[in-house]
N, C-alpha and C positions, 0 to 999 in steps of 0.2 A: 504494500500500500504506500502511496505517496502522500505525505502529510506536510502541509505548510502552516507553521505557526506565525501569527501576526501579533505584535505587542508594541506598546508605546514605551515612553520613558518610565523606568522603574528602578528602584535601588534596593528593593526588599523582596517580600514574599512571592510576588507574582513572577519575578525573574527567576527565583530559585525553583518555583513550581514548574515553570516551563523547562528549565534545565533538567529537572528530574524526569519529565515526560520525554524529552529528547533522548536521554540516556536509555530509558526503558524501551522506547520504540526502536531505536537503533540496535539495541541488544537483541530484539526480536526479529531483526532483518528488514525493517521498514525503511524507506527512503524519507529523510526529513529535511525540510528547509525552515529557516527562521528569518522573518522579515521584520525589521524594526530599526530604531535609531542606532547609529554606530556605538553609542555609549553603552547599550545593553550587551553588545558583543564584547566590548572591552571589559565589562564587569563580570559577565557570566560565562564567557568563552564557549558559546554553543558550537563553534567550529571544532574545538577540541573534543567535544562530546560526540562528534560524527555528523553534525548537521551542515548543510550548505547555508551560509549566511548572506543576506542581501540587505544593504543599508538603505532604508527609506525613512524619511522624517515623518514621525507620527507625533504631532505637537500636542501639548496639554490643553491648548486653548483653540477655539474655532478660528479659522482663517480661510474664507471661501476659496480663494484661488489656490492656495497651497493644499487645501484639503482635496480639491478636485484632482490636482496632480498626483497626490498620494493615493487616492482611490483608484485612479487609472494605473498607477505603477503596481499596486497590489494585484489588480486584475491581470495585468500582463505577467507578473511574476508567478502567479498561481494558476495559470491557464492549464498546465499539465498535471495539476494536483488532483488527487481523488477527494481529499478533504482539506478545507481551510479551517483552522481552529484559531480564532482571535481571542485575545485575553484583555479584558477591560472594555468599558463602554465606548471610549473614543476609537480604539482599534477595531472593535466590533462594528461600529457604525460605518467606518471607512471601508472595511471589507464588504459590508452589506451594500453600500452605495456602488461599489464596483462589480457587484454580483450580477451576472447575466447568464442564468443557467449554469452549466458547468459543474464544478465541484460542490459537494455538500458543504454548507457553512455551519460551523459550530461556534458559538460565542459563550465564553465563560465570564460571568460578572463577578468580580472580586470585591467590589466596594459599593457602598451607597453614599449618596450626597447628603451632607448634614447642613449645608448652607442653602439660602434661598436667593431671591432677587433674579438678576439676569442670568447668573450661572445656573440657577435652578431651572429657569425656563429653557435654556439650551440643553440641559441634561434631559429634560422631558422630551424634547424633540429627538434626541439621540436614542432614548429608550424606545420610542415608537418605531424608529427606523429598524432597530435590532429586532423588536418583537415581530414586525411584519415581514422581514426578509430572511431572518436566520431559520435554518431548518431545525436546529436544536439550540436551546439556551440552557446552560448549566449555571447554577447559582450556589453561592456559599452560605446562604441563609434562607429560611422560609419566607421572610418578608420580601426579599428580592424576587423569589419565585411567584408569590402572589401578585406582585406588581406586574411582572411580565405576563402572567396569565390574564390579568385584567385588560392588558393592552392587546391581547389576541395572539400571543406567541403560540406556535403550533405544538411544540413539544418542550416542556420545561422539566428539568431533572435536577436533583441535588448533585453538586460536584463533590467528588471524593478527594479530600485534601489530606495527604499523609502527614503523620506526626514525624517531626525530625528526630534523628537519633540524638540522644542526650549523653554527652560524654561524662565520665565521673568527675566529681569535684576534685580540684587539685589541692585545696586547703580545707582545714577543719572549720566548722562554724565559729569556734572561738577565735581563730586567727582572723577571719573576715570581720567579726564583730569588733575586735581590737583595732583593725584598720579603720573601721568606720567611727570608732570612738563611741560605740553604743553603750558601753558599760553593761548594766543589767536590764536596760530598757528593751522591750519587744521591738524587733525590726520588722517593718511592714514594707514590702518591696513592690514597686511598680516598674514595669518594663514597657516603655512606650516612646514613640516619636513625640517630641514636644510640639504638638500641633492641635488645632481646634477640635478635631474629631475625638481626641483622647480624653476630653473632659477634665483636664488637670486642675482647672480652677476649683472644681468641686473637691478634689483631693486637698488643696490648700485650705479651703473652708473647713474641712474636717480636721486638718492638722491644727487649726487655730484653737480648737477646743470649744468649751471647757472639758477637762478630763477629771473624773472623780478620783482616780488613783494616779500612778506614775504615767507620765506622758511618754507615748511610744516615739520611736524614731522612724520617720517616713523617708525611704530611700528610692530615688527615681533614676533608673538606668536608661539612657537614651538622649538624643539631641534633636534639635529642630528649631523652627523659626520663632517659637515662643520662649526660648530659653532666657533671653534678656528680660522680658516682661515678668516671667515667673521668678527669676532670681531677685529682681528688684523688690517684688512683694515679700519674698521670703526674708530678705534683709530688713525691710522696713518694719515688718511685723514680728521679727525674731521667731519665725516659725521653725518647728523641729523637722525640717525637710532638707535633705541633701540631694542636689542634682549632680549625678556622677558623670554625665556625658555617656557616650557610647562605650560599652564594655565588652570584653571577650571572655569574661569569667562568670557568665550567667549561672552555670551549675553551682559555683561557689556561693553566689549571692542567694540563690534559692535555698541552699542548705542552711544558711544563716537566718533566713526569714521565717517568721511565724506564719505568715500568710501572704499571698499575692493579692494586691488590690488593683482592680481594673475598672476605673470610673468612666469608661468610654461612652460617648454619645451613640456610637454604633461600631460593631465589629462583625466580620464574617465568620471565619473559623480561625481565630488568632493562634498563631504558633506559640506565642509566649504562654498562653493558658495551657496548651497541650504539654509544653515543657514542664510547667509547674506540676501538673498532674503526674507526669512520668517520674518526677523527682519525689512524689509523695507530699507535695505542698498544697494545702487547700487554698481556695480563692474566695474573695468577695468581689463580685463583678456585676456590672449593669445588666439588667434583664432586657437585652437587645440582640437583634440579629441572630447569629448562630451560637451565641454563648450558652444559652440554657441547654441546648442539645449536647454540647461538649461537657459542661460542668456537671450535669446530673446532680447526684447527692453529695458531691465532694466540695461543697462550699455554700455560700449564701448569695442569692440574687437580690439586687435592690433596683428601684426605678432610677433611670439615668437622671443625673442632676439633682437628686434628692439628698441634700446634705445630711439631714437628720437621720434618714434611713441608713445611709452609709456610715455615719458616726455610731449608730447603735450596733450595726453589724461588726464594726471594728472593735468596739468595747466588748462585745460578746466573745470575740475570738482571742482577744489579748488576755482574757481572764486565765489564770493558771490552769493548765490542763485542757482548756476548751478546744484549742486547735488540734490537739493530739487525737481527739475523738474523730476528726474528719480526715486525718492523715491516711488511715487505712483505705477509706473510700476514695481518696485522691489517687493512691497507688493503684487501686483496682481499676479506676477509670483510665489511668495511664496505660495499663496493659491492654485495654480495649481499643486503643487508637488504631486507625488503619495505617498500613504501610505503603511503600512505593509501589509494590506489585498490585495492590488493591486499586490504587489510583490509575495505573496504566491500563489494567484490564477494564476498568470502568469506562475510560475514554474509547478504548477499542470497541467496546460494545455499542457505544454511541456512533462511532464512525461507521460501523457495519449496519447501522439501522436497527439494531436489536431492540425489541420492545422491552422496557424495564419490567413489565409483568412476567416476562419469560425468564428473568434472572432467578 
């Protein structure tokens, strides 16, 4: 089978997911091409994984003339493919605009928009294009699937996103706590890009207290456009929050944390939550997107943006022994996460037109 992936600019989960699919398909003897900005090839090395790469600009924002050129380029580059699999709404809409019969078009939606205004209006137009022209739409959360179904998508299915392999921690929890200067305080870990979608202002509101007993230490691993704004507030209000920036020792941080805190406005199938469960770390997370399905009974769900609900959940789990009761559930959920082979076989079923009821 000849499969062409189309994706836009990405520096995270989407790029790694496509790399995993490329490796799995090539290993099974399929011919694979990847079409996207040169930056994604530089970061994820699809060529080294056995794919043929073609550089095409898939911009983050609409530009009619450029978008037309991109749609035509995608059409030209995929004319010999059996399947075109686009990742993300922008890439999916551009592939759909260039579709004129020919290969089967599959679009995976990895994210939802959490902003409104003009951007929200454009997003709605792109959704309609994908819903009407894609043969199959794969979604990372039930709400995305319901939205596509309402817009008339012909075949909507849940995307299978594999859990990443979690390497063992290199340091003991005490060593990590000493580095953080936590003392005997509970460590609450958040792993997130410092951006609007992640709801970090709610985390700071919770950190501000009041606390009936010892104040915990909130630790945030990640970087992003809101770092300066968040750091200014932390300093101005003397909040017990540390912004660590990007880290490559996530297993160590998870080992030292009492709980993972995820106050996001929306998430699909967050890899950080899967990593936490695989390490036996319970979570407090927003009841949005694909989080409830992943978390199960291994933590506490709270409404997004609800400061009091999040604070009560944190207070409940920092009580002595409380988090330990959820650790076994977290480890059990971690063992249930799908792997790479599950994800590759699921897309092959879609590419072959297999009805999900036949699985």
